[in-house]
N, C-alpha and C positions, 0 to 999 in steps of 0.2 A: 504494500500500500504506500502510495506517495500522494500527499495532499488529499487524503480520503478517496483516492482513485486506485483501482487495481491495475498494476502495470504488468502482471504476469501470474500464471498459475503453473505449478509444477506438480505432477502426479506420477505415480508408478502404475504401469499397466501390465497385467499378467494375461498372456494369450493362451497359455496352456496350464494344466494342473501342475506340471513340474515347475513352471515359473512361479505359480502361486505359492507352492510349497517353499521355493527358494526365498521368496519375499517374506513369507511368514517366519521362516527359520532365521532370517537375517534382518528382521524389521528394524532393530535399533541402528544397525549400520546404514541401511537404506535411508532411514529417517535423518540420520546425521548427514549423509551425503546430500540429500535434497535440501536440508537447511543450509549446508555449506554453499551449494550452487546458488541458492536464492540470495544468500548474503553477497556473493561475488557479483551476481547480476545487479542487485540494488546498488551496490557500490559503484559499479561501472555506469549504471544508469544516471546516478547523481553526478558523477564526474563529467560525463558527456553532456548532460543538461547544462552544466556550468559553462562549458566551452562551446555549446551550441551545435554539436555534431548530431548526425541522424541516428536516433535510437534504434530504428528498425534495422539498420545495417549492423550495429553492434549486437543486437539481440539475435539476429539470424546467424551471424558469425559464431557466437557462443554456442548456439544450438547445433549448428552443423559440425562443430568440433567436439561435441560431447560423445563419449563412447556408449552412452545409453540411447535407446530409441526415443525420439521426441516427435510428437505431433502437435502442431499449432492449430487450434480450433477456434473459429470465430464465434461471435455471439449467436449466429444462425446455426451453430452446431455443425458447420461444414469445415472440412480439413483445408487449411490455408497453406500449410507447409509440412513436410515430413523430412527429417534428416536421413542420411544414408543408413544409419544404424536401424532406424524404424522400418525403412523400406526392406532391409535385409531380413529383419525379424518377421515381417508380415509377408515376405516373398512377393512383393508388388513393386510396380514402378510409380514414379511421380504421377504419370498420366492416369494410372488406375485409382489413385487415392485422392488427388487434389480435387476439391469441389464436392466430394462425397459427403453425405450427411452421416454423422456418427453419434452414437449414444454410449455413454459410460454408465455402467451399472455397478454399484458397490458389491464387493464379494464378501466382505466382513463388516456389515453395517454397524453393529454395536461397537466393535473395536475402533472403527474409523474415527469416531468423535472422542473417544477416551484419549487417544494419542495424537490427535490433531492432524491426521493424514488420511488419505484415501487410497484404498486398493481397489482396482476395478478391472473389468474386461470391456472390450469394445464390440459394438455391432456396426458394421458398415452397410 
């Protein structure tokens, strides 16, 4: 949040039961990782706002260079961007996923809000 405006959302997505089990088994490490990435992003966001650079360029560069799969979803629930790691995980191309409507459904609803994070799978 920056000036009461959301500047980004980070979530973990499990596409298979194995991935869900891996997230569950390493939830603290993943939570720490997401917190760390969000701190870096907010820091860069504030630095770049101060010098007037284009935040979208910085944001996309950070996402593209992450080793985790990342989907950027707009307010209309359509995929706006997918990094190479996400494309590889889903075995799709940019053309197959960009513009597609997507839904995220909690896998562990009760635990999501206790720990302040969301585990989900997606439906394209």
